[in-house]
N, C-alpha and C positions, 0 to 999 in steps of 0.2 A: 624495418619496424618504425624508425623515426619518421619516415616519409608518410607512412600510413597514419600515424598519430597526428601529424600536421594536417593532413587532408580532413580527417575526422574532426579535428579542432575547428577548422574553418567552417565546415558545415554546421557544426554545433553552435558556433557564435551567430551565424546567420539566422538559424531557426529560433534561437532563444532571444536574440536582440530585437528582431523585427516582427515575429509572429506569435510565439507561444505566450509570452507574458501578457500581451494585449488580449488574446483570446481567453486565457484562463481567468484573468481578473474580470473581463467584460461579461463572460457567461456566468461566472460565479455571482456577480452582482445581479444579473438578470434573473437567475433562478431564485436567488435569495428574496428579491422583491416580489416576484410573481407568486411564490409559495407563501408569502406573508411571513418571511423570516423563520421558515420551518425549523432550521437547525438550532435556533435559540428558543423559539416558542414551545417546541415539543420536546425539550430536553428530558423532562420527567417521563414522557412516553417512551423515550429511547431505553431507559433502564427497565421499564416494564416489559418492553418488547424483547430485550435480550434475555430476560428471565422467563420468557413464555414457555409454557409446559411442553414436554416432549409430545410430538404428534405421531400418529400412526397412519400408514397408507391404507388403501382399500383392502389389501390382503391381510391386514392386521400386524404388519411388521413395522418396527420403529423406523421413522424417517430421520434424516439429518436435522437435528434441533437448531433453533435460532442461535443458541450458544455455540454449537459446533461450527455452524457456518461463520459466526463471528470469529471463532478461533482459527479457522482455516485462513480467513482473510488477514487476521492479525499476525498469523505466522509469516505471511508475505510482507506485511507492513512493518512489523517490529523486527528490526534487524540492523544491518550495517548503516542504513540511512540515519538511524537514531543516534548511533555512537560515532561512526566514522564520517558519515555525510555531514552531520551537524558540525563536527570538529573542523572539517575542511572548509565549510561555509564561513565559520567564524574566523578562521585563520586567514583566509583569502579575501573575504568580504567585510570583515570587521564585525563588531557586536551588533550593528544595525541589521545584519542578515537575519538575526533572530526575529526581529519585528516582522519582516517580510515573510518569514516562515510561518509566523502566527497568522498573518493576514490571509495567506493562501489556504491555510487550514480552515479558518473561520468562514471564508467564502466558499472554499472547495467542499465543505460539508454539504452544502446545498446541491452541488453537482453530484456528490456521492449518493445523496438521497435519491435523486432522479434516476441515475443509472441503475441502482440496485432495485428500485421499485419496478423499473421496466424489465429487468432481468427476471424478476419473479412473474410478471405478467405474461411474458412470452416464453417461459420455460417449457420444456417438454419431458414427458415420462421416458425413462430409460431403465428398463428392468425394474429393480426395486429402489431406484433413486431418480433424481431429476438432474437434467443438464440444462444449461442456459448461459446467457452472457451477451455481450455486444454483438457477436457474430449472429446469434439467434434473433435478437430484436432488429438487427439491420435487415435480415432476410424477411422475417415475418411481418415486421411493422412497416418497413420502408419498401419491401418487395424488391430488394437489390441483393440477390444472393452473391453476385460477383464481388460486391463490396464486403459482404460478410466473409467471403473466402480470403480476401486481401487482409482484413482485420485478423482473421484466425491465423494466417501465416505470420503476420507481424507480431502478434502477442506470443505465439509459440517461440519465435526467434528471440523476442525481447526478454520474456520472462524465463522460459525454459532453458535458454542458452546464455544470452548476454548477462542478464541480471544475476544469474547463478555464478557467472565468472566473477562478478563484483563481490558476491557473498564469500566465495572461496578465497578470493584475493585478500579480503579483510581478515579472514581466519588465519591465513598464512602469515600476514604481517604481525598480527597480534601474538600468535603462538611462537613464531620464530624469533621475534624481538625479545620476548619474555623468557623463553626457555632455551634459546639457541638451538632449535631443532631444524634440520635441513628441510626446506620446503618440499622436496621430493617425497620424504616420509609423510609429511602432512597431507600431501596430495593422495598418497596411497591409502592412508587410513580413512580420510574423509570420503573418498570415493566408495570404499567398501561400505561405510555406514549409510551413505545415500542410496546405494544400490539395494541394500537390504530392505529399506523402507519403500522406495518407489515401486519395487516389484510386488509390494503387498497391496497396492491399490488405494482407492479413495478412503475407505474405512480406516486403513492403516494410518493415512495422513491425518484424518480427523482425530483419531485416538491419540496419536503422538502429539499433535498440536494442542489439543485441549488440556494436556498435562504440562507440556513444556512452557507454552506461552504465558499462562497466568503465573506460574511459579517463577520464571525468570524475570518477568516484568515486576512482580511484587518485590523481589529481592533487590533488583536494580534500583527501582524507584525509592525503596526504603533506605538503601545506602545513600542515594543521592540526597534524600531529605536530611539524613544525619549530617552530611557534609554541609548542606545549606544552613542547617541549624547552628553548626559551628561558626558560620559566617553571617549570622542573622543581622548583625549590625551594618554590614556592607551591602545587603540585598537591595535596599532603596537606591543606593548609589549605582548598582549594576543596572537597574531599570532605567535610571537617568542616562547612563552611558549608552544603553541600547537605543533609546529614543533620540538621543543627541546624534548618534551615528547614523540612525535611519533617516533623519531629516536635517541634520546639521549643515550649516552653510559651509563649514570647513570641508566636509565630505563631498559636497556638491562641487566646490571649487577644485578639489584635488582629484576628482574622478572616482573616489571611493563610493559615492552614492550609487552609481550604476552597478558597481560590483556587488554591493550589499543587496540590491534588489534582485539581480540576476541569480546570485548564488543562493540567496534565501529562498527564492521561489523554486529554483532547480532542485535543491536538496529537500525542500518541503514536499514537493510533488513526488520525488523519488521515495520519500519515506511514507507519506500518507496515501498516495496513489489516487487521490480524489479526482474523478473525471477521466482517469486514464483508461478505464475499462477493465481493470483487473479484478477488483473486489466483486463486481457483478457475477463473475463466474462462480464464486463461492456463495454469494447471496441466492443464486438460483437453485442451489441444492437443498435449501431448507424447506421443511414441511410446515408451512404456516397457514393461518386462516385468511390472511389478507396480505397482498403484495407490499403494502406500505410498511408493514412490520419490519421487513428486511431492509427497506429503505432507511428506516429509523435506526436499525441496528448498525448498518454500515456507516451512517453519518456519525454515530457515536464512536465508531472505530477510528474515524479521522481525528476526533478530539483526543481520544485515548492515546493515539500514536504521537501527535505533534504537540498538543498543549501539555500533556503530561511527560511523556518519555523524552521527546526532543528538547523540551524546555529544561528538564533536569540536567541533561548533558551539557547544554549550552551555558547554563548558569554556573555549573561546576568549573567549566573551562575558564569562564570569566573570573570566578573566585580565585583560581590559581594564578591568573594574571599573565600567563606566558603565551597568550595566543598571537600577539602582534608579530607579524613577520616570521612566524614559525616555519621551519623547513620540514617538520615532521609530517608524515603522511597519515591523514585521517585518524585511524584508531590509535596510532602511536601517540598522538597529541592527547587523546582522551586518557590513555594509560598514564601518561606523564602527569596530567592534572590530578588524577585520583591518587597517584603515588605521592605527589607533593603534599596533598591534603591529609592523607591517611597513613602513609608509610609504604614500604615495599610490598607488603602483602596485598595491597589494593591492586597493584599491577597484575598480580597473579589472578586475582578475582576477575578483573576485566578480561583477561585472556580467556578464562573459562566461560564467562558470561557471553562474550562475543561469539564463542564457538556455539553456544546454545541458541543465541539469537539468530545467527547467520544460518545455522543448520536447519532451524525451523523455517526460515525464509526460503531456503532451497527447496524444501518440501512443498511449501505453498506455491512457489513459482512454478515448480514442476507440474503441479496439478493443473494450473491454468493452461499450460501447453497441452497436456493430455486431453483436457476438456475440449479444446478447440480443434485438435486433430480429429477427434470423434465427430465433430461438426462437419469437417471436410470429407472424411471418408472413414468408416468404421473398419479398420484393417489391423489385424494383429501384427502383421509384418511392419507396417508403418509405425505402429506404436513401439515395437521392439527397437527399430532403428532410432526413433526419437529418444528412447531411454538411454541407448548407447551414446548418442550425441550429447545428451544432457550430462552424462558422466564425463565425457571427453572435455566439455566446457568447464566442468568443475576442476579438472586437472589443469586446463589452460589458465584459468583464473588464479589458481594457486601459484603458478610459476610466472605469470605475466606482470608487467609494470602497473603500478597504481594509476598513473595518468591514462594509460591506454584503455583499461577496462572501464573507467569512469566516463571517459569521453565517448566511448562506443555506447555506453548505457544512456547517456544524455541524448544522443542522436536518435536512437531507436525509441526511447521514451517519448520524445517530441512528436515523431511521426505517428506513433500509436495513439497519443492523446488527441491529435488533430482529427483523426478518423472518428474516434468515439465521441468527442465533443460535438462534431457535426451531426452525428446520429441522434444524440440525446436532445439536441436543440430542435431537431425536426419532430421528434416523438414526445417532446415535453408536455404537450397538451394532454396526452393520455395519462401521464404520471400525475398531473395536476387534478384531473378528474378523479383519479383514485384517492388522492389526498383528501379531497372534499368529501368523498364517500366515507372514508375512514373517520373523519372528524364528525360527520353527521351521526354516525353510529355511536361514537364515543360520547357525544352530547346526550344521546338517548340512554346512556348507561349500559351499552352493550359491549361485548367483546367482539370487535369488528370481524365480519365474515364477508368475503367478496365472491360474487358470481359474475361471470363474463357478460351475462345479459344486462348488466348495469350499463354497459357501453353500447352506443348505437352501432359503432363499427367494431365487429368482433373478428375481423379478418386476421388470420395468423395465430389466434389464441387457442391453444390446444387443451389447456387445463381449465380449471375454475368453473366446471359445469355443476349444476345442481344435481342432487342425488337422483332425482327422477329422470334427468337427462342421461345419466350413466347407464341406466337399466335398459 
């Protein structure tokens, strides 16, 4: 196992040191400038879009709402990355890692907007719901089904299997360290819970997610604000510390500068998923009047995840002051910080919170895999095998080492992001046309509605017909 972890570590360092960071920041800047800083300029529109009224399909049945699609993607975003990932980034990369986490969120929101807008544009009808995502827009927009299949396989493996082992690993560390429960028992109970929900289908995931995610996020952020209020006088010093460590000469000379950048961007991407091709799978399911609405909703999701939840965790760890050189693994560091600030009961709360965060992430991750398996081949047998494999990886993550599951996640995440970023850079022009169409209608005082004949090239677009064309 040690040899495997070493090999994965070398691959991980190569991908992140020489390729991913440049591509992520470069394309984030490109999309930001070309869209006229859409993630900042249209922030009010994002809140309007997420509250968009429930839509109905042609048969009169309720479709997946904007908020439900937001909740499914948030279920995947809000999880161990916010609590364990942030902690490990700060412990190993220093306070400056938070700055780079913020940067990748601010730039990445533009990438998130583009990918989710494209997912809506190229979605397809499947019974009483929609399916879509990078595999679909790669095939329909780029006319490269082979690459769509490669992406579908990669996201199924990355999210449905590897990322879920990270989630279950964090649950195991949090519960076993707090309550001294054998990880084997944790694996058994968690697997049963996951099996009950994933065999219930997409609607089950949406229903569970829209209840769990807002509840747990509000409680967690609320508690974090209480802790920060208790330390209000040192918050300015914490921000100074973050910026000093992000750019300080001492960190550059000591080699900590590179660690802060790499870990901040790694953990930021793991948490908010901007540009990685995951959120578009959820964005495509929504029944909305214009593709840009889901682009805006998912861009908001990036801010919600990183600027709010990740920042709360990072600032609390800095408040506790015990981050430097910590040997604790991820979530254990967060638990220690909360316990130090609030008392022993806080450790219990974090253990329960991480179970809810990570459990909802497992559900969201699982859906991304199911959606992409349907793209490759609609087979009940393959779906059943995938569900069993997902449960096996939940067990594996519960029992495996912290370092192994996170290193494996970093490698698969890097490969997945490279494929999707290539695709959305090729198809960006379409997303930008849709954005201009949306803004034109908003300036006219309309609730924007999109029809595919707005585009000169309608190849691969199956939905978005006018009512007269459907008859």
